[in-house]
N, C-alpha and C positions, 0 to 999 in steps of 0.2 A: 313614304305619304302612299296612300291608297291612291288605283289609277283607275278609275273605267274600265281600259282594255283590261284591268284582269275583275272585273263584276264577270259573273257569273246568270247564266239562267238558276232561281232558286235559292240563292244567296237571302240571304236573314234580307227583310228590306221592310216602310209601311207599307201595308195597303189601307182604299176604303172602297169598302162595299156596297152600295146603292144602288137605293132600286123602290117599286114599293109592296109592300108586304107582302108574305106567300110564294117569292120566288127565288128563294132559294140562297140566301146571303151566308146566314148563318150555319145552317149547311155545307157552304163554299167551303168557307172559313176553316171550320172543322176537320176540313179534308187533306189541310197544311200539317206537314211535321209533327209526332205526336213526341211528350204528349200535350196533347192540348188544354191548356185552362180560360176559362170562358166567365170571366167577369157581364152576369148575365142579366140584365136589365129589363129586358120586353118579359119575360117569363114565358119563355118559349120553347122551355128545356126537352120539353117531350115530342117536336118532331128533330131534335136531333137522336134522339133513343129513340125514337122508330125508325128514323134512318141509316143511324151506322149499330144491326143486327145484324148477326149471320157473318156471316164471309167479310160484312164491312165493318165488322166490331174492331172499333182502334178503341186507346187509351184518351178521358177527354173526361175532364174535370170540371167542378163550375160551381159558381156561390153564386145568389138570390142576393140584387139591392135595390134599394129604390132612399124618398126619401127618411125612412126612418132611420138607416146604415149610411151616410152618405161620405159622414168620416171615416167607418171605417172600408170602406172602399178607398177614399184617398188614401186610407196607411196605409192598406195591403202594398198598391199599386206602387207605391213611397220604397218599399222596402221589400219590395222586388224588383224594381231597379237597384237599390240596393245590394241585395246578398245573391241576385239569379235564384232566385227561389221563392215557395208561397206553400204554407202550410193549408192545408186543405183535410176537414176531420182527422187530425192530430195526423198525418201525413204530409212529409215534405216533396216537392219537388222539382223538379228546374224544370218548366216548362220550353218544350222545341217552338210555340209559338202562344200568341197570346191575343184572345181575341174583348180589347181591354175596354171596349163598352158596346156590349147589345143589346140597344146600341143608343147612335145620337140623340134623339127624340126622347126618348127615356129619360139618358140621364141629365138633360136639360130642362125635362118637368123633375127632376126628382132638385137638380138644383135648385129649381127656385121653388120648388115646395117643402123642401125644408126652412125656407128662409121663408116661408109666408104662414108659416106652424109658427115661426119664432114670435114674428111679429101678432099673432094673434093673443098669444100667449100674453108679450106686453099688452094687449091691450083689451084685456082684463082686467089689468089694473089702472089704463086710463086712455081713456078712449079717446086723447088728441093723437096716438098714436097708426101710422097706417093709411097707406089711400083707399077710399073707397067709392064703392059706388053709389047711387041715390036710394039702392036701397040695402042700405051696408055691409053688404060684402067687403071684407079686406082684396085689392089689388094687384100687381108685382109693379111697386114704383118705378128710379132708374138704379136703388140701391140693390138691388132685387135681379136686376139686369145686367148690374157690375157685378154681384156676387155669382152670378152664373158663366160673365169672364172669365170670373177668378176662377174659378173651377173647371174653363174649359185649358183657357193659357197652363196650368200647373197639370192636368189627364194629359195636355198634348207634347211638350215639354219630354213628361214621360214614357211616351208610346216612342217620342224620335231615340231615347234612350238606350231601349231597348235591342234594336238591329246590335247597333255598335259596343255596347257594352257586353251583354251576353250569346249573343250571334243568334236570339228568336223574333222570329215573325213578332209584327205587330201590327195587328188588323182594329178596325169597327167599321161597323154597320149603320147603315144613317139611312132613311126615307125622305127622299124626296115629295113634295106636295104642289098640288098648284093652287098659288094665290093670285087673286080678281084685286084690280085697283079699278076704280071709280071717277073718271076727274072729265076735262075739258081737251076738245081738238082746237086746234089755231081756229078755227069758225064758232070756238063758245061751243057747242055741240056735245054732249054728253057723250064720251067713250067709254067705254072696258079693255080692259088689256087683262090676260090672264097672260101667268108668266112661272115656269117651273121653281121651284128652290132648289140652291142644290145640295143643303138639311136639312131636315126639318130643327129649327130652336126656338125659342121664346124670345131671345130676348133677340136686336139681329147684327149684333158684333158675335156669335160665336159664332155660326153659322157662316158667317167669313172666316171666321180664323180657318175651321176643320180641313176646307178641302188644299189652300195651301200647304198643308202640312206631311201631306203623304205624297210616296214617289210613283204610289200606284194609285191610279182613279177606276175602277171596277162597275160601270154600269149595267145594273140585268136588267132585261124582259122575261116576259114570256109569250109564246105564239098559244094560243089553246088550241084543241084538237080537233081537228070534223069529225070523230069516229066517239061515239056514243061507249062513257067503260075508258078511254083512253085522256091519259094525261097528256098534258105538252112541251114543246119545247123550248127547253131551257139556255136563254143568252144571252155575253157578254159581248156589251161595245168595250173598245177599248180604243176609240176615239170620241172628237165632243159631236154631236149629233141632235143641232138646232140648240136649245136649254138644254139640254141632257150635257153635262158636263164629265168627260175621262179621259182617260193619260195614261202613256206606259214606257217606261225607260226600257223596253223587252221589245223585240223585232219580231211581233205580231200580230196578226190578220187585223183588220177595223174588227169585226164578228167574230166570233166562233158559237161552236152551241156546246155543249158537256151532258145533254140531257145521255141519262145511262152511263154516266162515264162518273170517275170520283173529280172535282174540280180542276184540284192540285195539278192531277197528274198528268190534265187534260193540259193545262197551262202550261207544266214545265214541255212537255212534247212537242205545241206547236212553236216557244221560244225558242226551241233544241233546231226547231226543224223552220223558223226564220231563221235563222244566221246558217242554215247550207243553203239555201234559198239569198240571204245576203240580205232581207229587208220582201224582198222583192212575191212579194202575196200572188198580186196579178193572177197568175195561169192557177193557180190556186186557189181565186177568190171564195169561190161557191164549194168544196170542196168540203172546209168546216162546219159546215150548218146544213151540208143537204145528204150525212149518211150514220143517220140517222129516223126512226120513228115512233111515235108513241114512250112511254116512261116502266119499267119494269120493276 
């Protein structure tokens, strides 16, 4: 029977990387053990290709997905769980790391858009089909939200199976967003509250399901540089900060910088150092975020 005492930093697990667009989540995910396969929904593979060149070149594969080939995505993910391999351009590979949804937001849109496209086809034959705005545009209804939840349930189940069954790192990325609600306080006055969502999805249920399915949840942040022509510092939080959720099973510092470094290498270095320190990072609290400047 597996024991927590036998787990080591770098053992395959499930990881959710969350943060605003452009904060380096996909680049970080692709720094994990190769070969890396990316189920690309965001169509931002160019940033990966531009980063992993020269001395950083590594074995990374990807296919692009959306509403137009949603079932091809689900079939490929299921096949990967069943066989431990995936076919890319006629070549069979056994990934060390799978970015199973890049990103949650785009997967959510694809799941709902696929269903809306089918509803529109039916609506051409029967005007009573589909929920519409007053202007006549078909919009998502409960069936579409249920379908989105069904897609995420299947995907998350497969993600959790990959580390245990095939020893693969399983990662997805997500873009939190600020949501605003307007209501009245106890005195009857209008009040406005702003809350950060853990992940972006069209339906509420999918957004609630995602964070609970991962052992590691990292929140990515960026500190802009004050110097012209110099890029900012990339930070990662491993503990919750206000409404921003984060967690780790490793003895990592609360926050660390990976500017100018490969994310996975820095992660494992810090996890091993955490073991040496017995998890007591107080004496080195500032070191992990101050040893760099700029971006090369």
